[in-house]
C-alpha positions as CSV (number, residue, x, y, z in Angstrom):
1,X,100.9,152.1,105.8
2,X,102.3,149.8,108.3
3,X,104.0,152.1,111.1
4,X,106.5,151.0,113.5
5,X,106.9,152.6,116.8
6,X,110.4,152.4,118.1
7,X,109.7,153.2,121.9
8,X,113.2,153.4,123.2
9,X,115.3,155.8,125.3
10,X,118.7,154.1,123.2
11,X,121.9,155.0,125.0
12,X,121.4,158.7,126.2
13,X,124.6,160.4,125.2
14,X,125.8,158.0,122.4
15,X,124.7,159.2,119.1
16,X,126.9,156.2,117.6
17,X,125.3,153.6,119.6
18,X,122.0,155.5,119.3
19,X,122.3,155.0,115.4
20,X,123.1,151.4,116.0
21,X,119.9,150.9,117.6
22,X,117.6,152.9,115.0
23,X,119.0,150.2,112.5
24,X,118.2,147.7,114.3
25,X,114.7,148.2,114.3
26,X,114.9,149.7,110.7
27,X,115.8,146.3,109.5
28,X,113.0,144.6,112.2
29,X,110.1,147.0,111.1
30,X,110.9,146.3,107.4
31,X,110.8,142.9,108.2
32,X,107.4,142.9,109.2
33,X,106.7,144.9,105.9
34,X,106.7,148.4,107.4
35,X,107.3,151.6,105.1
36,X,107.7,154.4,107.8
37,X,109.5,154.1,111.7
38,X,109.2,156.1,114.4
39,X,111.9,156.9,116.9
40,X,110.9,159.5,120.2
41,X,111.7,163.0,121.0
42,X,116.0,163.7,120.7
43,X,115.9,160.6,120.4
44,X,119.9,160.3,118.5
45,X,121.2,162.1,121.5
46,X,119.1,161.1,124.9
47,X,116.7,163.4,126.6
48,X,118.1,164.4,129.8
49,X,121.5,166.0,128.4
50,X,121.6,169.0,130.0
51,X,124.0,171.3,128.5
52,X,125.9,168.6,126.5
53,X,123.1,169.7,124.6
54,X,125.4,172.2,122.3
55,X,127.9,169.5,122.4
56,X,125.4,166.9,120.4
57,X,123.4,169.2,118.6
58,X,124.0,169.1,114.7
59,X,122.7,171.2,111.6
60,X,119.1,169.0,109.7
61,X,122.0,168.0,107.2
62,X,124.6,167.2,109.5
63,X,126.6,164.0,109.7
64,X,123.4,162.2,111.9
65,X,120.7,163.1,108.9
66,X,123.5,161.7,106.3
67,X,123.5,158.3,109.1
68,X,120.1,157.9,109.0
69,X,119.7,158.3,105.5
70,X,121.7,155.1,104.6
71,X,119.7,153.2,107.6
72,X,116.6,153.8,105.4
73,X,117.5,153.2,102.3
74,X,119.4,150.3,103.3
75,X,116.0,148.8,104.6
76,X,113.9,150.1,102.2
77,X,111.5,152.5,104.8
78,X,110.8,156.1,105.4
79,X,112.6,157.6,109.2
80,X,111.6,160.3,111.3
81,X,113.6,160.8,114.7
82,X,114.4,163.6,117.5
83,X,117.1,165.2,117.4
84,X,118.6,168.7,119.0
85,X,119.4,170.7,115.8
86,X,121.9,173.4,115.9
87,X,120.6,176.5,113.7
88,X,122.9,179.0,114.6
89,X,126.1,179.2,117.7
90,X,123.6,179.8,120.6
91,X,120.8,178.0,118.8
92,X,119.6,174.8,119.5
93,X,116.4,173.7,118.7
94,X,114.2,171.0,120.4
95,X,113.4,168.9,116.4
96,X,112.6,165.9,114.4
97,X,113.2,165.3,110.7
98,X,111.1,163.1,108.3
99,X,113.8,161.3,106.0
100,X,111.8,158.9,102.7
101,X,113.0,155.5,102.1
102,X,115.2,156.9,99.2
103,X,117.3,158.9,101.4
104,X,115.1,162.5,100.8
105,X,115.0,164.7,104.1
106,X,111.2,165.5,103.4
107,X,110.4,167.8,106.5
108,X,112.1,169.3,109.5
109,X,109.8,170.5,112.9
110,X,111.4,172.6,115.4
111,X,109.0,172.1,118.6
112,X,106.8,175.3,119.5
113,X,106.0,174.5,122.9
114,X,108.5,173.8,125.0
115,X,107.8,172.0,128.2
116,X,109.4,172.7,131.7
117,X,112.1,174.5,133.1
118,X,114.8,172.0,131.2
119,X,113.6,172.5,128.1
120,X,113.5,176.2,128.6
121,X,116.4,176.4,129.5
122,X,118.6,174.4,126.9
123,X,116.4,174.6,123.9
124,X,114.7,177.7,121.2
125,X,111.0,177.3,120.6
126,X,110.4,176.8,116.9
127,X,107.8,179.2,115.4
128,X,106.1,177.4,112.7
129,X,103.1,174.8,113.8
130,X,102.6,173.5,110.8
131,X,105.2,171.4,108.8
132,X,103.8,168.8,106.6
133,X,105.5,166.5,103.7
134,X,103.7,164.0,101.2
135,X,104.8,159.9,101.4
136,X,102.7,157.2,100.4
137,X,99.8,159.1,99.3
138,X,99.4,160.7,103.0
139,X,100.1,164.0,104.4
140,X,102.1,163.5,107.1
141,X,102.5,166.0,109.6
142,X,105.0,166.5,112.4
143,X,104.5,167.7,116.1
144,X,107.0,166.8,118.7
145,X,105.7,165.6,122.8
146,X,103.7,168.7,124.4
147,X,102.8,170.2,121.4
148,X,99.9,167.3,120.7
149,X,98.1,168.8,124.1
150,X,97.3,172.3,122.8
151,X,94.2,171.6,120.9
152,X,94.9,174.1,118.8
153,X,98.1,173.0,117.4
154,X,96.4,169.3,116.3
155,X,93.4,171.2,114.6
156,X,96.1,173.7,112.4
157,X,97.3,170.5,111.1
158,X,93.6,169.1,110.7
159,X,93.0,172.5,108.6
160,X,96.1,172.1,106.5
161,X,95.0,168.3,105.4
162,X,96.9,166.4,107.6
163,X,95.8,163.0,107.7
164,X,98.2,160.8,109.6
165,X,100.2,163.5,112.2
166,X,103.5,161.9,113.7
167,X,104.6,162.9,117.5
168,X,108.1,161.7,118.8
169,X,107.5,162.3,122.8
170,X,109.3,162.2,125.9
171,X,106.1,162.0,128.4
172,X,107.1,161.1,132.0
173,X,105.3,160.7,135.0
174,X,102.7,161.4,136.0
175,X,101.4,162.0,132.7
176,X,100.3,159.3,131.6
177,X,96.7,160.1,130.9
178,X,98.3,161.9,127.6
179,X,98.9,158.8,125.8
180,X,96.3,157.1,127.1
181,X,93.0,159.6,126.8
182,X,94.3,162.7,125.3
183,X,96.2,161.2,121.9
184,X,93.0,159.1,120.7
185,X,90.6,162.0,121.9
186,X,93.1,164.2,119.6
187,X,92.5,161.6,116.5
188,X,89.3,161.1,117.0
189,X,88.3,165.4,117.2
190,X,90.3,165.9,113.9
191,X,89.9,163.1,112.1
192,X,93.3,161.9,111.9
193,X,96.0,158.7,112.6
194,X,97.9,160.0,115.4
195,X,101.3,158.3,116.6
196,X,102.8,158.8,119.5
197,X,106.3,157.3,120.1
198,X,107.5,157.6,123.7
199,X,110.6,157.3,125.6
200,X,111.2,154.7,128.4
201,X,112.8,153.9,131.6
202,X,114.5,156.6,133.9
203,X,117.2,159.4,132.7
204,X,118.3,161.9,135.4
205,X,115.3,163.2,136.8
206,X,112.8,161.8,134.6
207,X,110.7,158.7,134.1
208,X,109.6,158.1,131.1
209,X,106.1,156.1,130.6
210,X,105.7,154.6,127.5
211,X,102.7,153.9,126.3
212,X,103.2,155.0,122.8
213,X,100.6,154.7,120.3
214,X,99.1,155.0,117.4
215,X,95.5,156.0,117.4
216,X,92.8,155.9,114.7
217,X,90.3,158.4,113.9
218,X,87.5,156.3,115.4
219,X,89.6,157.0,118.5
220,X,90.5,153.6,119.1
221,X,94.2,152.6,119.3
222,X,95.7,150.2,116.1
223,X,98.7,149.7,118.5
224,X,100.1,150.2,121.7
225,X,103.4,149.5,123.2
226,X,103.5,149.0,127.1
227,X,106.2,150.1,129.5
228,X,109.6,148.6,128.1
229,X,111.7,148.9,125.1
230,X,109.9,147.6,122.0
231,X,108.9,147.8,118.6
232,X,105.0,148.0,117.8
233,X,103.6,148.2,114.2
234,X,100.2,149.7,113.3
235,X,98.4,150.4,109.6
236,X,97.6,153.9,108.7
237,X,94.7,152.9,106.3
238,X,93.7,155.6,104.2
239,X,90.1,154.4,103.0
240,X,89.0,154.2,106.3
241,X,90.1,157.8,107.1
242,X,87.9,158.9,104.1
243,X,85.3,156.4,105.4
244,X,85.4,158.3,109.1
245,X,86.0,161.9,107.8
246,X,82.3,161.4,105.9
247,X,81.0,160.2,108.8
248,X,81.8,162.6,111.5
249,X,81.9,166.1,109.7
250,X,83.6,167.7,112.6
251,X,85.8,170.1,110.2
252,X,82.7,170.6,108.1
253,X,80.8,171.9,110.7
254,X,83.8,174.0,112.0
255,X,82.1,177.9,112.6
256,X,85.5,179.6,112.9
257,X,84.0,183.1,113.1
258,X,82.9,182.2,116.7
259,X,86.4,181.7,117.7
260,X,88.5,184.5,117.4
261,X,88.6,185.1,121.0
262,X,91.3,182.3,120.9
263,X,93.6,184.1,119.6
């Protein structure tokens, strides 16, 4: 499955403008043969929005979800995007949603590990670590940014059969090594594809490093962005994944009975 990684911060604070950016990216991605477009963490609103998170948050089935479904249908590809999800009057989750090419909402994930004072002040942590959906013969898993830095989190996806882990992110300076090193290692040690799709530029006190990547189960990068806004494409190959899993039996050789101290 050809996958497009949208490395962009859009226009923070404007859902309308960010939907336009998403629509344009979907058009370009579809023209390049992509079946899936992935946008960064909190793409619909911007990341450094502070108290505006309550004004901009929407339910998972809200107006913006309908707009994204129209974009997906118009261009014939699935879309993953980050947004603030309103679940109750005072409860907002940092969420990511997968919508299929026919406009169906396939999966919605709430970030389980909140990073830093900013996120812990404005968001409620999710409590469902493994969220999956089937797409074009692949089992897609969703995760957001900091979540992928916890090996237990990604291993839980591997054990649950995730083939392709999609990670919208807002990775900031000076943690570029996560995109460069940690993400490819996660893909290798768990024998899956991992898409890590970042914001770029400066928002408030945050400087986002870009470096979005699609890592394969061999630990290599199938696609890698630089430090500017761009759309990069890479392929997820089920046959290569199957061969890699046969040659690297980490999951088969695990001894869970030894790992009780981890919990």
